[in-house]
C-alpha positions in Angstrom: -96.8 127.5 63.8 -96.4 129.3 60.6 -94.4 132.4 59.4 -95.1 134.5 56.3 -96.5 138.1 55.6 -99.9 139.8 55.2 -101.3 141.0 51.8 -104.2 143.4 51.3 -106.7 143.4 48.8 -110.2 144.7 47.4 -113.1 142.6 47.5 -116.7 143.5 46.2 -119.9 141.8 48.1 -123.3 143.2 47.7 -122.1 146.0 45.5 -119.6 147.3 48.1 -115.9 147.6 48.0 -114.2 146.3 51.1 -110.5 145.6 51.8 -109.5 142.3 53.0 -106.3 140.6 54.4 -105.0 137.5 53.4 -102.2 135.7 55.2 -99.7 134.2 52.8 -97.5 131.2 54.6 -93.7 130.8 53.5 -92.9 128.4 56.1 -95.2 125.9 57.9 -93.8 123.8 60.8 -91.6 124.2 63.8 -88.2 125.3 63.6 -85.6 122.7 64.4 -82.9 124.7 65.4 -85.0 126.4 67.8 -87.3 123.7 68.9 -86.1 121.3 71.7 -87.5 117.8 71.8 -86.7 114.1 72.2 -87.6 110.9 70.4 -88.4 107.8 72.0 -88.0 104.6 69.9 -88.2 102.1 72.4 -90.4 99.2 71.4 -93.9 99.3 72.7 -94.4 97.2 75.8 -97.1 94.8 74.9 -98.6 92.4 77.3 -98.7 88.8 76.7 -102.1 87.2 75.8 -103.7 85.0 78.2 -102.5 81.3 77.4 -105.6 79.6 79.0 -108.0 81.2 76.1 -105.7 79.8 73.2 -105.5 76.9 71.3 -102.1 76.0 70.0 -102.0 74.0 66.7 -98.7 72.5 65.1 -100.2 71.4 62.0 -103.3 72.7 59.9 -106.3 70.1 59.8 -105.9 67.4 57.1 -108.2 68.0 54.0 -109.8 65.0 52.8 -110.3 65.1 48.8 -113.2 63.5 47.1 
């Protein structure tokens, strides 16, 4: 949603002068004093991953030096 005004100007195309209109936006977006909305900031409910397909390691594998 935008509010603004319309201006008219002359444009030349193919050696003809035509009148054209241009919309100039002064404000873009909704008006918070008139728009009613609610914001839900509850954490997303994510399912638990299946535990039978995952391996759990408490320590990283040991690295052997040369």
